[in-house]
C-alpha positions in Angstrom: -44.8 6.8 -81.8 -46.3 5.3 -78.7 -43.4 3.5 -77.5 -41.3 6.5 -77.6 -43.2 8.6 -75.7 -43.6 6.1 -73.2 -39.9 5.2 -73.0 -39.1 9.1 -72.2 -41.9 9.7 -69.8 -40.3 6.4 -67.8 -36.7 8.0 -68.2 -37.9 11.5 -66.8 -40.0 9.9 -63.9 -37.0 8.0 -62.8 -34.7 10.2 -63.2 -36.9 12.5 -60.9 -36.9 9.8 -58.1 -33.5 11.1 -56.8 -34.1 14.7 -55.2 -30.1 15.5 -55.1 -27.0 13.7 -57.1 -25.3 11.1 -54.6 -21.7 11.3 -54.4 -19.0 9.9 -52.4 -16.6 13.3 -53.0 -15.4 14.4 -49.3 -17.3 17.4 -48.4 -15.2 18.6 -45.9 -12.9 17.2 -43.4 -14.3 14.0 -41.3 -16.2 15.1 -38.4 -14.1 14.1 -35.1 -16.2 12.4 -32.4 -17.2 14.9 -29.5 -17.7 14.2 -25.9 -20.8 13.0 -24.9 -23.6 15.8 -24.8 -27.2 17.0 -25.2 -28.3 20.3 -26.5 -31.7 21.2 -26.1 -34.0 23.5 -28.3 -32.2 27.1 -27.4 -30.1 25.9 -25.0 -26.3 25.3 -24.7 -24.7 21.8 -24.6 -25.2 20.2 -21.6 -22.2 17.2 -21.4 -22.0 14.0 -19.2 -20.4 11.3 -18.9 -22.4 9.1 -21.1 -25.7 10.2 -23.6 -28.1 7.3 -24.9 -30.6 6.8 -27.0 -33.4 4.5 -26.0 -36.5 3.8 -27.7 -39.6 2.1 -26.0 -43.3 0.9 -27.1 -44.9 4.7 -25.9 -42.2 7.3 -26.8 -38.1 7.6 -27.3 -35.8 9.2 -24.6 -32.3 10.2 -24.1 -30.8 9.7 -21.2 -27.9 12.0 -20.3 -26.4 12.4 -16.5 -28.9 10.1 -15.6 -31.3 12.2 -16.6 -34.3 11.8 -18.8 -35.0 14.0 -21.9 -38.0 13.3 -24.8 -36.4 13.6 -27.9 -38.8 16.1 -29.0 -36.7 18.6 -27.4 -33.5 17.8 -28.2 -31.8 19.6 -31.0 -28.9 17.6 -31.2 -26.6 15.4 -29.0 -23.7 13.0 -29.0 -22.8 9.5 -28.0 -19.2 10.0 -27.9 -18.9 8.1 -31.6 -21.0 10.3 -33.5 -23.0 13.9 -33.5 -26.5 13.8 -34.5 -29.2 16.4 -35.2 -32.7 16.4 -35.0 -34.4 16.8 -38.6 -37.9 16.1 -40.0 -38.7 13.6 -37.2 -35.3 11.5 -36.7 -31.6 12.2 -35.7 -29.2 12.6 -38.6 -25.4 12.2 -38.4 -22.7 14.7 -38.9 -20.4 13.4 -41.5 -18.3 16.2 -42.8 -17.0 19.4 -40.8 -16.3 22.4 -42.0 -17.6 26.2 -42.8 -20.6 24.0 -44.1 -21.3 20.9 -42.4 -22.7 18.1 -44.0 -25.1 15.3 -42.7 -26.2 12.1 -44.4 -29.9 11.4 -44.2 -32.1 8.7 -45.7 -35.5 8.4 -47.3 -37.8 5.7 -48.3 -39.6 5.8 -51.7 -41.4 3.0 -53.7 -41.1 2.2 -57.5 -43.8 0.3 -59.4 -43.9 -2.0 -62.3 -46.3 -4.1 -64.5 -46.3 -7.7 -65.5 -48.5 -10.2 -66.6 -51.5 -7.6 -65.3 -50.1 -7.4 -61.9 -48.5 -4.5 -60.2 -45.1 -4.8 -58.0 -44.3 -2.4 -55.7 -40.6 -2.5 -54.8 -39.4 -0.1 -51.6 -36.2 2.0 -52.1 -34.0 3.7 -49.6 -31.6 6.6 -50.8 -29.0 9.0 -49.1 -28.8 12.8 -49.3 -26.8 15.5 -47.7 -28.5 18.1 -45.2 -26.0 21.2 -44.8 -25.6 23.0 -42.0 -24.2 26.4 -41.8 -21.7 26.2 -38.9 -21.6 30.2 -38.5 -25.5 30.6 -38.2 -26.8 27.0 -37.4 -28.9 27.4 -40.7 -29.9 24.2 -42.5 -30.4 23.2 -46.3 -30.6 20.5 -48.9 -28.0 20.9 -51.4 -29.3 23.6 -53.7 -28.1 26.7 -55.6 -30.1 29.5 -53.9 -28.6 28.4 -50.3 -25.0 28.1 -51.3 -25.3 31.1 -53.3 -26.2 33.1 -49.9 -23.7 31.0 -47.8 -20.8 31.2 -50.2 -19.2 34.7 -51.0 -18.6 35.7 -54.5 -14.8 35.1 -55.1 -14.3 32.6 -52.2 -13.3 29.3 -52.9 -16.6 26.9 -54.4 -18.0 30.2 -55.9 -16.8 29.1 -59.3 -18.9 26.0 -59.2 -21.7 28.0 -58.3 -21.0 30.1 -61.4 -20.6 27.1 -64.0 -24.0 25.5 -62.5 -26.0 28.7 -63.1 -24.7 28.5 -66.8 -25.2 25.3 -66.9 -28.7 24.8 -66.1 -29.6 27.6 -68.2 -28.2 25.9 -71.3 -29.9 22.8 -70.4 -33.2 24.3 -69.8 -33.1 26.0 -73.6 -31.8 22.5 -75.0 -34.5 20.4 -73.2 -37.4 23.5 -74.1 -35.9 23.2 -77.7 -36.2 19.5 -77.5 -39.7 19.6 -76.3 -41.1 21.9 -78.8 -39.1 19.7 -81.9 -41.0 16.6 -80.7 -44.5 18.5 -80.3 -43.8 19.6 -84.2 -43.3 15.7 -85.1 -46.2 14.6 -83.3 -48.3 17.5 -85.2 -46.5 16.6 -88.5 -47.8 13.0 -87.8 -50.9 13.7 -86.9 -51.9 15.9 -89.9 -50.3 13.1 -92.1 -53.2 10.7 -90.6 -55.5 12.4 -92.9 -53.8 12.7 -96.1 -53.0 10.0 -98.8 -50.3 9.3 -101.3 -46.7 10.4 -101.0 -47.4 13.5 -99.0 -48.5 11.8 -96.5 -45.7 9.4 -96.1 -43.1 12.5 -96.6 -44.9 14.2 -94.1 -45.2 11.2 -91.6 -41.2 10.4 -92.2 -40.5 14.2 -91.3 -43.0 14.0 -88.2 -41.2 10.9 -87.3 -37.7 12.6 -87.8 -38.4 15.7 -85.3 -39.9 13.2 -82.7 -36.9 11.4 -82.6 -34.5 14.5 -82.8 -36.7 16.1 -80.1 -36.3 13.0 -77.8 -32.9 13.1 -78.2 -32.6 16.8 -77.4 -34.9 16.8 -74.7 -33.2 13.8 -72.6 -30.1 15.8 -73.4 -31.3 18.7 -71.7 -33.0 16.8 -68.9 -29.9 14.3 -67.7 -27.8 17.2 -68.3 -29.2 19.1 -65.7 -28.6 15.9 -63.3 -25.1 15.7 -64.3 -24.4 19.8 -63.9 -26.0 19.5 -60.1 -22.8 17.7 -59.2 -21.1 21.1 -59.1 -23.2 22.2 -56.1 -21.3 19.4 -53.9 -18.0 20.5 -55.6 -18.7 24.0 -54.4 -19.5 22.8 -50.9 -16.0 20.6 -50.9 -13.9 23.3 -52.4 -15.4 25.9 -49.9 -14.1 23.6 -46.9 -10.8 23.5 -47.9 -11.2 20.1 -49.8 -10.4 19.1 -53.3 -13.7 19.5 -55.4 -13.1 16.3 -57.3 -11.8 14.3 -54.6 -8.5 13.7 -56.1 -6.1 14.9 -53.3 -7.7 14.7 -49.2 -5.2 17.2 -48.2 -5.8 19.7 -50.9 -5.9 23.3 -49.8 -6.6 26.3 -51.6 -3.5 28.0 -52.7 -1.4 24.9 -52.1 -1.1 25.6 -47.9 
């Protein structure tokens, strides 16, 4: 019984390490290189022949047209090969263009495991997308509430948001139902401990069955929610005029 509960908790923790679905689905047109420029906060772009990012022991600086700028004052820049946006103390590269732009951001986390009385820590690096509304410049991670505001009703991609909302409601009900069933099973097993004979065996067996069914239902609802999240990047892709399943890179809504 303890093994089942431990396995369930471990799977849940492992799944929650990933904040959003990672997919190779093109979320928009490949972002084309721009002419070198630097843009300070609340300022227009300043174009230059070259723009360089330099790091030293004291602080990082940007060099554009022979002038130096502190990176903390820079909103975005292009070195002629890529365009970068300042986000949470680092520059992230624009990968996809469209009505909603997508930037790749990387974050680190550490997992731990215990073996032979020793605890081992393993560092990991994961990728996620940061989205930008090209009309307003607003930034967000890939989340339902933001996309619901950015993608108009009946616009391409909106159907995936509707599907996501229905799927989330269904998976939540399955998850809660499985958790309730599992709890009921533990209660029956607990009561059987204080009983003797055949009634105790029948109650323990019934409790074990409920626990097993509850674990299955809970995991089904939980991991179903993870799969459901893939509808969000599909909504972005279709809204930007791409195939929502990444099958045809030249896809356009309406066939044009």
